[in-house]
Backbone as CSV, one residue per row, in Angstrom:
resi,resn,N_x,N_y,N_z,CA_x,CA_y,CA_z,C_x,C_y,C_z
1,MET,1.510,2.740,-4.938,1.133,2.942,-6.319,2.371,2.798,-7.185
2,GLY,2.215,2.380,-8.405,3.356,2.217,-9.270,3.122,2.868,-10.601
3,CYS,4.169,3.427,-11.191,4.012,4.084,-12.474,5.300,4.022,-13.249
4,GLY,5.241,4.082,-14.581,6.421,4.047,-15.422,6.693,2.640,-15.892
5,LEU,7.816,2.448,-16.597,8.120,1.156,-17.179,9.603,0.881,-17.021
6,LEU,9.943,-0.255,-16.435,11.325,-0.675,-16.319,11.710,-1.416,-17.585
7,ALA,12.734,-0.922,-18.279,13.144,-1.528,-19.540,14.646,-1.741,-19.518
8,GLY,15.154,-2.447,-20.519,16.590,-2.661,-20.621,16.961,-4.053,-20.186
9,VAL,18.106,-4.511,-20.655,18.549,-5.852,-20.321,19.786,-5.789,-19.420
10,LEU,20.871,-5.255,-19.922,22.077,-5.164,-19.116,22.082,-3.947,-18.215
11,VAL,21.594,-2.787,-18.720,21.532,-1.556,-17.955,20.091,-1.103,-17.901
12,PRO,19.408,-1.168,-16.733,18.001,-0.777,-16.671,17.831,0.708,-16.910
13,SER,16.746,1.080,-17.607,16.438,2.474,-17.844,15.929,3.113,-16.564
14,VAL,16.053,4.441,-16.464,15.451,5.177,-15.354,13.952,5.259,-15.605
15,VAL,13.152,5.041,-14.569,11.700,4.958,-14.742,10.990,5.774,-13.670
16,HIS,9.728,6.083,-13.942,8.831,6.599,-12.910,8.155,5.407,-12.260
17,ALA,8.297,5.268,-10.964,7.628,4.170,-10.259,7.507,4.508,-8.788
18,CYS,6.288,4.381,-8.271,6.062,4.764,-6.886,4.984,3.895,-6.277
19,ALA,4.952,3.817,-4.937,3.959,3.004,-4.237,3.319,3.839,-3.152
20,CYS,2.001,3.727,-3.025,1.327,4.491,-1.978,0.991,3.605,-0.789
21,GLY,0.092,2.623,-0.993,-0.299,1.780,0.125,-1.161,2.500,1.133
22,CYS,-1.932,3.480,0.665,-2.698,4.326,1.580,-3.816,3.568,2.285
23,GLY,-4.297,2.476,1.679,-5.394,1.735,2.285,-5.057,1.104,3.613
24,VAL,-3.766,0.959,3.911,-3.375,0.372,5.180,-3.837,1.219,6.366
25,PHE,-4.089,2.515,6.142,-4.560,3.375,7.222,-6.027,3.121,7.568
26,ASP,-6.747,2.357,6.740,-8.173,2.151,6.954,-8.492,0.933,7.801
27,VAL,-7.478,0.195,8.238,-7.692,-0.907,9.175,-6.777,-0.683,10.376
28,ALA,-6.948,-1.534,11.362,-6.109,-1.572,12.566,-6.767,-0.874,13.731
29,THR,-6.652,-1.480,14.886,-7.184,-1.098,16.190,-8.691,-1.299,16.267
30,SER,-9.162,-1.582,17.480,-10.594,-1.780,17.705,-11.293,-0.503,18.129
31,SER,-10.566,0.622,18.229,-11.152,1.845,18.774,-12.250,2.419,17.889
32,MET,-12.215,2.132,16.579,-13.218,2.669,15.666,-14.361,1.691,15.408
33,LEU,-14.317,0.511,16.001,-15.368,-0.473,15.745,-16.599,-0.137,16.573
34,PRO,-17.799,-0.242,15.992,-19.028,0.125,16.724,-19.309,-0.829,17.871
35,ASN,-19.900,-0.298,18.947,-20.219,-1.152,20.106,-21.591,-0.834,20.691
36,GLY,-22.531,-0.390,19.853,-23.874,-0.127,20.329,-24.465,1.118,19.706
37,GLN,-25.732,1.339,19.970,-26.426,2.483,19.386,-25.764,3.794,19.803
38,GLY,-25.702,4.722,18.858,-25.095,6.019,19.116,-24.137,6.400,18.010
39,GLY,-23.461,7.542,18.188,-22.609,8.057,17.135,-21.197,8.346,17.591
40,MET,-20.356,8.624,16.612,-18.970,8.980,16.865,-18.487,9.848,15.712
41,VAL,-17.774,10.904,16.030,-17.081,11.701,15.025,-15.592,11.643,15.358
42,TRP,-14.753,11.724,14.332,-13.327,11.651,14.593,-12.542,12.436,13.547
43,LEU,-11.315,12.727,13.921,-10.353,13.345,13.031,-9.082,12.512,13.122
44,GLN,-8.601,12.078,11.973,-7.431,11.203,11.934,-6.341,11.820,11.070
45,TYR,-5.104,11.729,11.550,-3.946,12.213,10.811,-3.003,11.043,10.558
46,ASP,-2.631,10.850,9.289,-1.691,9.802,8.907,-0.556,10.433,8.111
47,TYR,0.626,9.814,8.216,1.787,10.386,7.540,2.685,9.270,7.028
48,GLN,3.178,9.460,5.792,4.229,8.584,5.300,5.114,9.360,4.328
49,ASP,6.393,9.020,4.369,7.386,9.640,3.492,8.052,8.527,2.693
50,GLN,7.663,8.392,1.433,8.191,7.348,0.563,9.454,7.890,-0.109
51,ASN,10.598,7.474,0.380,11.854,8.027,-0.115,12.914,6.971,-0.387
52,ARG,12.507,5.699,-0.417,13.443,4.618,-0.707,12.938,3.828,-1.905
53,ASN,13.799,3.613,-2.885,13.417,2.782,-4.016,13.523,1.319,-3.631
54,TRP,12.458,0.561,-3.927,12.364,-0.830,-3.490,12.034,-1.704,-4.693
55,ASN,12.700,-2.846,-4.774,12.454,-3.808,-5.844,12.441,-5.203,-5.250
56,GLY,11.371,-5.954,-5.487,11.267,-7.269,-4.880,11.216,-7.142,-3.369
57,THR,12.121,-7.830,-2.684,12.111,-7.821,-1.221,13.218,-6.959,-0.618
58,GLY,13.863,-6.127,-1.431,14.948,-5.312,-0.884,15.067,-3.965,-1.563
59,MET,15.882,-3.114,-0.972,16.127,-1.804,-1.545,16.880,-1.940,-2.857
60,ALA,16.624,-0.990,-3.769,17.255,-0.976,-5.084,17.881,0.400,-5.301
61,PRO,18.826,0.523,-6.239,19.461,1.822,-6.484,18.440,2.896,-6.843
62,ALA,18.591,4.075,-6.238,17.687,5.187,-6.539,17.738,5.571,-8.004
63,ALA,18.864,5.314,-8.660,19.015,5.660,-10.079,18.076,4.874,-10.973
64,ASN,17.523,3.774,-10.481,16.599,2.963,-11.276,15.193,3.541,-11.325
65,ASN,14.961,4.631,-10.633,13.614,5.179,-10.511,13.683,6.698,-10.647
66,ASP,12.966,7.253,-11.622,12.915,8.706,-11.783,12.244,9.382,-10.595
67,ASP,11.290,8.706,-9.968,10.616,9.268,-8.801,11.534,9.140,-7.590
68,LYS,11.666,10.223,-6.833,12.608,10.246,-5.717,11.932,10.293,-4.358
69,GLU,10.773,10.941,-4.254,10.127,11.053,-2.951,8.661,11.422,-3.111
70,ILE,7.822,10.819,-2.296,6.413,11.207,-2.175,6.123,11.323,-0.685
71,GLU,5.960,12.543,-0.220,5.648,12.793,1.184,4.190,13.227,1.281
72,THR,3.408,12.534,2.094,1.970,12.786,2.141,1.484,12.925,3.578
73,HIS,0.706,13.973,3.808,-0.025,14.170,5.060,-1.500,13.896,4.762
74,PHE,-2.088,12.923,5.433,-3.481,12.559,5.241,-4.285,13.038,6.454
75,VAL,-5.307,13.837,6.235,-6.200,14.267,7.306,-7.615,13.816,6.929
76,THR,-8.230,13.003,7.774,-9.541,12.427,7.459,-10.536,12.767,8.556
77,ALA,-11.658,13.344,8.160,-12.779,13.578,9.073,-13.789,12.457,8.879
78,GLY,-14.251,11.872,9.970,-15.165,10.747,9.864,-16.378,10.900,10.754
79,PHE,-17.448,10.230,10.339,-18.704,10.232,11.095,-19.291,8.832,11.038
80,GLN,-19.626,8.285,12.187,-20.245,6.959,12.271,-21.475,7.057,13.171
81,TYR,-22.576,6.440,12.733,-23.766,6.425,13.575,-24.443,5.068,13.484
82,MET,-24.684,4.463,14.649,-25.409,3.206,14.729,-26.863,3.527,15.097
83,PHE,-27.779,3.240,14.183,-29.197,3.537,14.403,-29.801,2.641,15.469
84,ASN,-29.275,1.425,15.582,-29.674,0.479,16.631,-28.508,-0.480,16.828
85,ASP,-28.755,-1.609,17.500,-27.665,-2.544,17.770,-27.241,-3.356,16.550
86,LYS,-27.918,-3.176,15.421,-27.587,-3.972,14.235,-27.091,-3.147,13.057
87,TRP,-27.689,-1.985,12.831,-27.424,-1.258,11.592,-26.837,0.122,11.855
88,GLY,-25.903,0.503,10.994,-25.304,1.822,11.093,-24.726,2.254,9.766
89,ALA,-24.131,3.446,9.756,-23.531,4.000,8.541,-22.281,4.783,8.924
90,GLN,-21.411,4.957,7.949,-20.150,5.645,8.203,-19.757,6.457,6.978
91,LEU,-19.189,7.637,7.216,-18.724,8.528,6.152,-17.308,8.974,6.487
92,GLU,-16.407,8.931,5.498,-15.038,9.395,5.674,-14.694,10.387,4.559
93,MET,-14.191,11.565,4.954,-13.829,12.608,3.997,-12.348,12.952,4.196
94,PRO,-11.473,12.515,3.282,-10.041,12.784,3.433,-9.630,14.079,2.731
95,PHE,-8.666,14.763,3.319,-8.027,15.907,2.687,-6.527,15.674,2.795
96,ASP,-5.855,15.646,1.655,-4.460,15.229,1.627,-3.551,16.346,1.121
97,SER,-2.337,16.349,1.648,-1.299,17.279,1.219,-0.098,16.461,0.767
98,ARG,0.359,16.670,-0.465,1.409,15.816,-1.032,2.540,16.643,-1.621
99,ARG,3.757,16.151,-1.417,4.955,16.708,-2.040,5.622,15.609,-2.859
100,PHE,5.833,15.884,-4.142,6.338,14.883,-5.083,7.618,15.390,-5.720
101,LYS,8.684,14.601,-5.605,9.971,14.944,-6.203,10.339,13.885,-7.234
102,ALA,10.706,14.345,-8.440,11.047,13.405,-9.499,11.906,14.095,-10.551
103,ASP,12.544,13.293,-11.374,13.256,13.809,-12.540,12.221,14.378,-13.512
104,ASP,12.434,15.618,-13.946,11.449,16.260,-14.822,11.641,15.918,-16.293
105,GLY,12.518,14.971,-16.583,12.768,14.569,-17.964,13.996,15.200,-18.570
106,THR,14.600,16.157,-17.866,15.799,16.831,-18.361,17.029,16.474,-17.538
107,GLY,16.864,15.609,-16.558,17.960,15.277,-15.666,17.953,16.084,-14.393
108,ASN,17.039,17.041,-14.276,16.918,17.850,-13.074,15.794,17.322,-12.193
109,ILE,15.946,17.464,-10.872,14.921,17.039,-9.936,13.968,18.202,-9.685
110,ALA,12.699,17.987,-9.969,11.667,18.998,-9.755,10.762,18.562,-8.608
111,THR,10.121,19.536,-7.983,9.212,19.279,-6.857,7.855,19.893,-7.138
112,HIS,6.805,19.139,-6.861,5.436,19.655,-7.006,4.690,19.424,-5.700
113,ASN,4.049,20.470,-5.184,3.257,20.397,-3.949,1.801,20.706,-4.260
114,TRP,0.888,19.933,-3.655,-0.525,20.257,-3.806,-1.339,19.689,-2.654
115,ASN,-2.520,20.300,-2.460,-3.442,19.924,-1.388,-4.841,19.803,-1.979
116,GLN,-5.568,18.779,-1.611,-6.914,18.660,-2.163,-7.725,17.590,-1.436
117,LEU,-9.022,17.640,-1.677,-9.932,16.604,-1.202,-9.595,15.280,-1.861
118,GLY,-9.617,14.215,-1.066,-9.378,12.881,-1.598,-10.672,12.180,-1.967
119,ASP,-10.623,10.856,-2.050,-11.781,10.049,-2.433,-12.626,9.729,-1.195
120,ILE,-13.871,10.189,-1.196,-14.787,9.994,-0.066,-15.267,8.544,-0.016
121,ARG,-15.427,8.038,1.202,-15.928,6.681,1.415,-17.268,6.730,2.154
122,VAL,-18.233,5.969,1.667,-19.554,5.853,2.292,-19.827,4.369,2.513
123,GLU,-20.131,3.979,3.759,-20.290,2.563,4.072,-21.465,2.322,5.002
124,GLY,-22.085,1.168,4.833,-23.061,0.664,5.774,-22.401,-0.309,6.732
125,ILE,-23.011,-0.499,7.905,-22.448,-1.369,8.936,-23.555,-2.285,9.458
126,TYR,-23.233,-3.581,9.598,-24.171,-4.527,10.208,-23.456,-5.280,11.323
127,THR,-24.011,-5.249,12.532,-23.383,-5.911,13.685,-24.362,-6.841,14.405
128,GLY,-25.321,-7.392,13.679,-26.379,-8.174,14.312,-26.133,-9.658,14.396
129,PHE,-24.915,-10.112,14.233,-24.650,-11.546,14.262,-24.730,-12.118,15.675
130,PHE,-24.238,-11.375,16.664,-24.217,-11.846,18.048,-24.731,-10.747,18.966
131,ALA,-25.266,-11.138,20.113,-25.842,-10.163,21.042,-24.803,-9.201,21.600
132,ASP,-23.534,-9.636,21.700,-22.493,-8.766,22.254,-21.846,-7.876,21.196
133,LEU,-22.354,-7.894,19.958,-21.852,-7.058,18.857,-20.374,-7.315,18.566
134,SER,-19.924,-8.525,18.820,-18.506,-8.831,18.662,-18.081,-8.981,17.207
135,ALA,-19.038,-9.178,16.303,-18.711,-9.366,14.888,-19.552,-8.428,14.035
136,GLY,-19.001,-8.028,12.921,-19.747,-7.148,12.029,-19.162,-7.146,10.633
137,VAL,-19.928,-6.599,9.707,-19.467,-6.437,8.327,-19.723,-4.989,7.895
138,THR,-18.915,-4.532,6.968,-19.093,-3.212,6.373,-19.167,-3.363,4.863
139,PHE,-19.877,-2.454,4.224,-20.055,-2.525,2.774,-20.376,-1.128,2.258
140,GLY,-19.790,-0.768,1.141,-20.048,0.571,0.626,-19.231,0.882,-0.604
141,LEU,-18.995,2.192,-0.813,-18.327,2.670,-2.020,-17.244,3.675,-1.676
142,LYS,-16.182,3.651,-2.465,-15.226,4.746,-2.508,-15.541,5.539,-3.769
143,LEU,-15.794,6.840,-3.595,-16.256,7.678,-4.697,-15.092,8.444,-5.330
144,PRO,-15.169,8.759,-6.633,-14.065,9.438,-7.328,-14.091,10.954,-7.126
145,THR,-14.067,11.385,-5.878,-14.153,12.818,-5.581,-12.795,13.512,-5.638
146,GLY,-11.719,12.768,-5.502,-10.389,13.350,-5.590,-9.960,13.526,-7.037
147,SER,-9.271,14.615,-7.320,-8.827,14.880,-8.689,-7.671,13.953,-9.079
148,TYR,-7.670,13.528,-10.343,-6.540,12.777,-10.880,-5.875,13.552,-12.028
149,MET,-6.090,14.892,-12.047,-5.566,15.724,-13.130,-4.611,16.805,-12.630
150,GLU,-3.989,16.594,-11.473,-3.029,17.566,-10.960,-1.731,17.495,-11.770
151,ASP,-1.428,18.560,-12.530,-0.204,18.647,-13.339,0.098,17.310,-14.021
152,PRO,-0.793,16.826,-14.906,-0.657,15.474,-15.443,0.607,15.246,-16.273
153,ASP,1.257,16.323,-16.745,2.499,16.147,-17.496,3.660,15.736,-16.592
154,PHE,3.512,15.971,-15.278,4.583,15.646,-14.337,4.160,14.584,-13.327
155,VAL,2.918,14.658,-12.862,2.423,13.739,-11.836,1.700,12.579,-12.511
156,ASP,2.207,11.372,-12.342,1.608,10.194,-12.961,0.285,9.828,-12.299
157,ARG,-0.500,8.996,-12.989,-1.831,8.661,-12.474,-1.775,8.009,-11.097
158,ASP,-0.795,7.156,-10.859,-0.760,6.473,-9.566,-0.125,7.313,-8.471
159,THR,0.315,8.517,-8.800,0.812,9.447,-7.790,-0.233,10.509,-7.467
160,GLN,-1.304,10.546,-8.234,-2.385,11.488,-7.979,-3.079,11.154,-6.657
161,ILE,-3.642,12.157,-6.019,-4.380,11.926,-4.767,-5.675,11.172,-5.036
162,GLY,-6.374,11.488,-6.121,-7.585,10.759,-6.502,-7.271,9.671,-7.504
163,THR,-7.964,8.531,-7.411,-7.738,7.435,-8.360,-8.592,7.567,-9.612
164,GLY,-9.692,8.344,-9.543,-10.624,8.416,-10.665,-11.563,7.237,-10.747
165,SER,-11.511,6.336,-9.775,-12.321,5.118,-9.832,-13.390,5.120,-8.743
166,THR,-14.482,4.417,-9.049,-15.491,4.087,-8.039,-15.241,2.652,-7.606
167,ASP,-15.049,2.441,-6.305,-14.654,1.137,-5.796,-15.721,0.576,-4.868
168,ILE,-15.894,-0.733,-4.917,-16.716,-1.441,-3.938,-15.844,-1.767,-2.727
169,LEU,-16.348,-1.472,-1.541,-15.643,-1.747,-0.292,-16.382,-2.822,0.485
170,LEU,-15.684,-3.883,0.845,-16.264,-4.977,1.638,-15.328,-5.270,2.804
171,GLY,-15.869,-5.236,4.015,-15.020,-5.457,5.179,-15.708,-6.271,6.247
172,GLY,-14.949,-6.625,7.263,-15.497,-7.359,8.392,-14.585,-7.240,9.584
173,PHE,-15.133,-7.508,10.778,-14.325,-7.448,11.994,-14.859,-8.440,13.014
174,TYR,-13.970,-8.814,13.925,-14.347,-9.667,15.052,-13.467,-9.286,16.231
175,ARG,-14.030,-9.287,17.427,-13.266,-8.968,18.624,-13.743,-9.855,19.760
176,GLY,-12.882,-10.078,20.730,-13.250,-10.931,21.849,-12.321,-10.717,23.030
177,ASN,-12.654,-11.355,24.152,-11.851,-11.267,25.370,-10.892,-12.442,25.444
178,ILE,-9.675,-12.162,25.868,-8.688,-13.217,26.082,-8.778,-13.743,27.504
179,THR,-9.003,-12.853,28.459,-9.084,-13.238,29.868,-10.475,-12.956,30.418
180,LYS,-10.857,-13.669,31.468,-12.192,-13.516,32.034,-12.426,-12.150,32.652
181,ASP,-11.369,-11.493,33.131,-11.551,-10.165,33.717,-11.703,-9.074,32.659
182,GLU,-11.659,-9.477,31.369,-11.860,-8.583,30.222,-10.809,-7.476,30.122
183,LYS,-9.657,-7.703,30.744,-8.585,-6.711,30.621,-7.755,-6.916,29.351
184,TRP,-7.661,-8.159,28.902,-6.965,-8.467,27.658,-7.988,-8.791,26.575
185,ASP,-7.927,-8.057,25.469,-8.832,-8.276,24.340,-8.024,-8.583,23.084
186,TRP,-8.690,-9.171,22.103,-8.087,-9.343,20.786,-9.076,-8.889,19.725
187,PHE,-8.579,-8.556,18.566,-9.444,-8.103,17.481,-8.813,-8.454,16.140
188,ALA,-9.663,-8.555,15.138,-9.221,-8.777,13.757,-10.137,-7.987,12.844
189,GLN,-9.576,-7.465,11.790,-10.331,-6.611,10.882,-9.764,-6.746,9.478
190,GLY,-10.612,-6.646,8.454,-10.151,-6.702,7.072,-10.996,-5.820,6.183
191,LEU,-10.398,-5.337,5.089,-11.104,-4.496,4.134,-10.619,-4.809,2.725
192,LEU,-11.559,-5.127,1.840,-11.281,-5.396,0.431,-11.777,-4.224,-0.399
193,ASP,-10.911,-3.695,-1.274,-11.213,-2.534,-2.111,-11.109,-2.975,-3.567
194,VAL,-12.267,-2.995,-4.269,-12.322,-3.495,-5.641,-12.801,-2.389,-6.577
195,PRO,-11.930,-1.812,-7.406,-12.370,-0.804,-8.383,-13.310,-1.432,-9.419
196,VAL,-14.435,-0.763,-9.692,-15.399,-1.300,-10.665,-15.672,-0.327,-11.811
197,LEU,-15.623,0.961,-11.572,-15.805,1.966,-12.613,-14.556,2.826,-12.653
198,THR,-13.931,2.930,-13.823,-12.661,3.644,-13.927,-12.732,4.704,-15.018
199,GLN,-11.713,5.573,-15.033,-11.679,6.668,-15.993,-10.287,6.813,-16.592
200,ALA,-10.255,7.266,-17.850,-9.032,7.709,-18.531,-7.915,6.675,-18.512
201,GLY,-8.267,5.426,-18.776,-7.246,4.407,-18.985,-6.449,4.010,-17.758
202,TYR,-7.056,4.089,-16.579,-6.325,3.695,-15.374,-7.244,2.959,-14.417
203,ARG,-6.874,1.719,-14.091,-7.605,0.916,-13.112,-6.659,0.540,-11.975
204,PRO,-6.885,1.073,-10.771,-6.027,0.689,-9.637,-6.158,-0.800,-9.346
205,GLY,-5.110,-1.372,-8.800,-5.153,-2.775,-8.434,-6.093,-3.036,-7.270
206,VAL,-6.715,-4.203,-7.258,-7.532,-4.633,-6.124,-6.641,-4.678,-4.884
207,GLU,-7.154,-4.177,-3.755,-6.348,-4.089,-2.541,-7.046,-4.765,-1.368
208,LEU,-6.275,-5.517,-0.607,-6.757,-6.155,0.622,-5.864,-5.712,1.775
209,ASP,-6.477,-5.183,2.827,-5.756,-4.790,4.035,-6.402,-5.482,5.231
210,ALA,-5.587,-6.075,6.089,-6.111,-6.800,7.245,-5.209,-6.547,8.447
211,ALA,-5.807,-6.583,9.628,-5.056,-6.357,10.865,-5.567,-7.286,11.947
212,ALA,-4.668,-7.695,12.822,-5.025,-8.486,14.006,-4.157,-8.014,15.156
213,GLY,-4.754,-7.928,16.347,-3.971,-7.419,17.456,-4.586,-7.727,18.803
214,ILE,-3.882,-7.288,19.833,-4.353,-7.424,21.207,-4.188,-6.078,21.908
215,ASP,-5.019,-5.841,22.924,-4.873,-4.639,23.739,-5.140,-4.984,25.207
216,TYR,-4.592,-4.148,26.078,-4.701,-4.371,27.515,-5.399,-3.175,28.145
217,LYS,-6.467,-3.433,28.915,-7.282,-2.377,29.500,-7.115,-2.268,31.016
218,GLY,-5.977,-2.723,31.520,-5.794,-2.744,32.963,-5.160,-1.505,33.566
219,PHE,-4.754,-0.544,32.740,-4.123,0.663,33.255,-5.127,1.808,33.298
220,SER,-5.021,2.647,34.327,-5.885,3.819,34.401,-5.177,4.918,35.167
221,LEU,-5.583,6.140,34.897,-5.086,7.316,35.600,-6.308,8.161,35.923
222,GLY,-6.790,8.035,37.147,-8.057,8.663,37.483,-9.173,8.006,36.685
223,ARG,-9.955,8.827,35.981,-11.045,8.312,35.133,-10.556,7.902,33.750
224,MET,-9.296,8.166,33.440,-8.773,7.869,32.113,-8.237,6.444,32.042
225,ARG,-8.719,5.689,31.049,-8.198,4.348,30.806,-7.089,4.437,29.761
226,ILE,-5.977,3.762,30.027,-4.833,3.772,29.121,-4.608,2.347,28.622
227,SER,-4.661,2.180,27.304,-4.602,0.830,26.731,-3.464,0.715,25.732
228,PRO,-2.398,-0.024,26.051,-1.388,-0.343,25.041,-1.969,-1.325,24.021
229,VAL,-1.512,-1.196,22.781,-2.016,-2.026,21.687,-0.832,-2.585,20.916
230,ALA,-0.903,-3.852,20.530,0.095,-4.459,19.652,-0.644,-5.149,18.521
231,GLN,-0.226,-4.912,17.294,-0.943,-5.486,16.164,-0.009,-5.772,15.002
232,ALA,-0.470,-6.666,14.140,0.202,-6.969,12.877,-0.757,-6.626,11.757
233,ILE,-0.221,-6.021,10.697,-1.030,-5.574,9.572,-0.499,-6.217,8.299
234,PHE,-1.399,-6.787,7.509,-1.048,-7.370,6.211,-1.717,-6.569,5.119
235,SER,-0.978,-6.275,4.067,-1.507,-5.472,2.974,-1.051,-6.072,1.652
236,GLU,-2.003,-6.247,0.738,-1.669,-6.743,-0.601,-2.444,-5.957,-1.635
237,ARG,-1.750,-5.572,-2.697,-2.385,-4.864,-3.794,-1.932,-5.468,-5.110
238,ALA,-2.899,-5.767,-5.988,-2.582,-6.281,-7.312,-2.033,-5.154,-8.176
239,SER,-1.400,-5.508,-9.270,-0.850,-4.515,-10.179,-1.958,-3.711,-10.839
240,ASP,-1.677,-2.436,-11.113,-2.613,-1.589,-11.838,-2.714,-2.052,-13.290
241,SER,-3.761,-1.591,-13.975,-3.934,-1.950,-15.380,-4.538,-0.774,-16.137
242,GLY,-4.472,-0.860,-17.460,-4.991,0.201,-18.310,-3.880,0.893,-19.080
243,SER,-4.269,1.688,-20.063,-3.294,2.337,-20.939,-2.443,3.372,-20.220
244,ASN,-2.932,3.934,-19.109,-2.164,4.913,-18.332,-1.619,4.328,-17.041
245,ALA,-1.552,3.017,-16.964,-1.013,2.339,-15.785,0.314,1.693,-16.130
246,ASN,0.984,1.235,-15.113,2.253,0.535,-15.291,2.236,-0.760,-14.494
247,PRO,1.686,-1.839,-15.056,1.592,-3.094,-14.297,2.944,-3.675,-13.913
248,ASP,4.014,-3.335,-14.664,5.331,-3.885,-14.354,5.961,-3.254,-13.123
249,ASN,5.442,-2.121,-12.686,5.991,-1.432,-11.516,4.876,-1.011,-10.565
250,SER,3.950,-1.908,-10.309,2.877,-1.673,-9.345,2.435,-3.003,-8.761
251,GLY,1.881,-2.938,-7.568,1.493,-4.147,-6.853,2.518,-4.519,-5.800
252,TYR,2.050,-5.041,-4.674,2.957,-5.352,-3.569,2.277,-6.242,-2.547
253,GLN,3.079,-6.793,-1.643,2.623,-7.450,-0.420,3.477,-6.888,0.715
254,ARG,2.848,-6.607,1.852,3.570,-6.057,3.000,3.027,-6.626,4.303
255,ILE,3.921,-6.771,5.270,3.542,-7.075,6.649,4.171,-5.995,7.523
256,LEU,3.359,-5.386,8.377,3.842,-4.338,9.274,3.508,-4.712,10.716
257,LEU,4.396,-4.370,11.636,4.123,-4.488,13.065,3.871,-3.093,13.610
258,SER,2.847,-2.987,14.472,2.394,-1.654,14.872,2.095,-1.593,16.365
259,PRO,3.021,-1.069,17.161,2.705,-0.769,18.567,1.941,0.552,18.660
260,GLY,0.997,0.616,19.570,0.206,1.837,19.717,-0.292,2.001,21.141
261,ILE,-0.978,3.097,21.374,-1.549,3.361,22.689,-2.824,4.173,22.529
262,GLU,-3.813,3.875,23.388,-5.088,4.582,23.356,-5.388,5.154,24.743
263,PHE,-5.870,6.400,24.763,-6.323,7.060,25.978,-7.828,7.274,25.856
264,HIS,-8.588,6.788,26.840,-10.043,6.855,26.771,-10.574,7.531,28.031
265,LEU,-11.074,8.732,27.852,-11.756,9.475,28.913,-13.117,9.853,28.348
266,HIS,-14.099,9.010,28.612,-15.408,9.140,27.969,-15.942,10.579,28.058
267,PRO,-16.362,11.113,26.885,-16.623,10.472,25.597,-15.497,10.620,24.575
268,VAL,-14.266,10.860,25.018,-13.160,11.138,24.109,-12.179,9.966,24.088
269,LYS,-11.698,9.633,22.884,-10.624,8.661,22.716,-9.507,9.293,21.889
270,ILE,-8.276,9.086,22.339,-7.097,9.506,21.585,-6.265,8.259,21.315
271,TYR,-5.886,8.066,20.059,-5.122,6.870,19.695,-3.926,7.277,18.834
272,ALA,-2.791,6.599,19.025,-1.596,6.858,18.220,-0.826,5.562,18.037
273,ASP,-0.204,5.400,16.870,0.663,4.244,16.653,1.724,4.563,15.613
274,VAL,2.696,3.678,15.516,3.658,3.674,14.425,3.526,2.329,13.730
275,GLU,3.760,2.295,12.421,3.615,1.073,11.639,4.934,0.806,10.929
276,LEU,5.571,-0.298,11.293,6.931,-0.600,10.847,6.919,-1.797,9.904
277,PRO,7.304,-1.624,8.637,7.361,-2.758,7.712,8.439,-3.761,8.139
278,VAL,8.050,-5.025,8.228,9.006,-6.086,8.520,9.178,-7.020,7.332
279,PHE,8.268,-6.966,6.380,8.396,-7.696,5.119,7.720,-6.886,4.032
280,GLN,8.426,-6.734,2.903,7.853,-6.029,1.764,8.289,-6.714,0.481
281,HIS,7.355,-6.903,-0.425,7.682,-7.396,-1.768,6.969,-6.505,-2.773
282,PHE,7.729,-5.739,-3.538,7.176,-4.833,-4.531,7.475,-5.343,-5.938
283,THR,6.487,-5.265,-6.810,6.683,-5.600,-8.211,7.413,-4.456,-8.899
284,GLY,8.553,-4.723,-9.516,9.317,-3.674,-10.181,9.936,-2.720,-9.181
285,ASN,10.177,-1.488,-9.635,10.747,-0.438,-8.790,9.645,0.482,-8.305
286,GLN,9.557,0.650,-6.989,8.550,1.514,-6.391,9.135,2.206,-5.168
287,LEU,8.584,3.373,-4.848,9.012,4.091,-3.665,8.298,3.544,-2.426
288,ALA,9.043,3.374,-1.339,8.487,2.821,-0.106,8.888,3.700,1.068
289,ALA,8.065,3.671,2.113,8.342,4.409,3.354,8.937,3.467,4.396
290,SER,9.828,3.987,5.217,10.459,3.170,6.258,9.581,3.050,7.497
291,VAL,8.638,3.984,7.689,7.751,3.962,8.841,6.509,4.780,8.499
292,LEU,5.377,4.417,9.075,4.128,5.146,8.890,3.611,5.548,10.268
293,PHE,2.891,6.667,10.330,2.403,7.184,11.596,0.895,7.438,11.523
294,LYS,0.226,7.256,12.658,-1.214,7.504,12.739,-1.562,8.105,14.100
295,VAL,-2.423,9.134,14.093,-2.974,9.715,15.312,-4.443,10.003,15.049
296,SER,-5.323,9.649,15.989,-6.741,9.941,15.810,-7.347,10.404,17.124
297,ALA,-8.338,11.289,17.004,-9.103,11.749,18.152,-10.584,11.576,17.816
298,SER,-11.321,10.928,18.682,-12.743,10.683,18.428,-13.577,11.101,19.627
299,TRP,-14.816,11.443,19.330,-15.790,11.868,20.352,-17.071,11.079,20.140
300,MET,-17.534,10.402,21.178,-18.721,9.570,21.084,-19.932,10.268,21.665
301,PHE,-21.075,10.041,21.056,-22.308,10.670,21.556,-23.491,9.734,21.382
């Protein structure tokens, strides 16, 4: 997310500008993709600490940005149910904890901490293209359930946990076998997030997140299957707009490499990965994280 305005010619002014990139947690790995009638519940934990000022494709002086750090713990409870081999639905309820450090306007660094419900996602799922359920599409809404009014004199709109917008979500996935013994698989997934209804002069940028990877299912320990995963994640977000947005310091493109591992002891799956940026281009000055983390536990029924 980006906020504030970069001004000046010879000496740039200090600005508020930050980047979230939270949508990148909504793609990657095939463990959450439906594979037949039945349900799944899960709990996912994601973490990122945005503490580096970034401009263009490289780090920039911290003095160019009034915002110094955004540390966020994301906890998401999810429910997915496939009514048959073609149709299903999914619900995601995030609860986030954020710590924000910035210049309070007097030259002093202030810190604000808060915890709250985020923006709930409701989606439909269709997997009826092929008999093996290898391809599917998702479609739904992101609802404005998260608050965007937390200490508004200090916390900018793009640093709020809630965006205040209702977004259309459109996604798709495909997976297949690389080898005949089905030990090596590949998968691809994408999600487009388009804000359509906004509030109070702020429209988040359209965001596209996509992932492609491979996993190996040849390891086991007793009844437990252990699957290493390697994937690449691409993320792009357009600049924000509106009277309370800062288009000059928002929007980005990123590529991340993400090694991970999954443990599957039916009906339980445990998955963990790290996501390492290898290319980043940020518009203006924005805060970026050096690494992102994800852990999820799911139960199928």
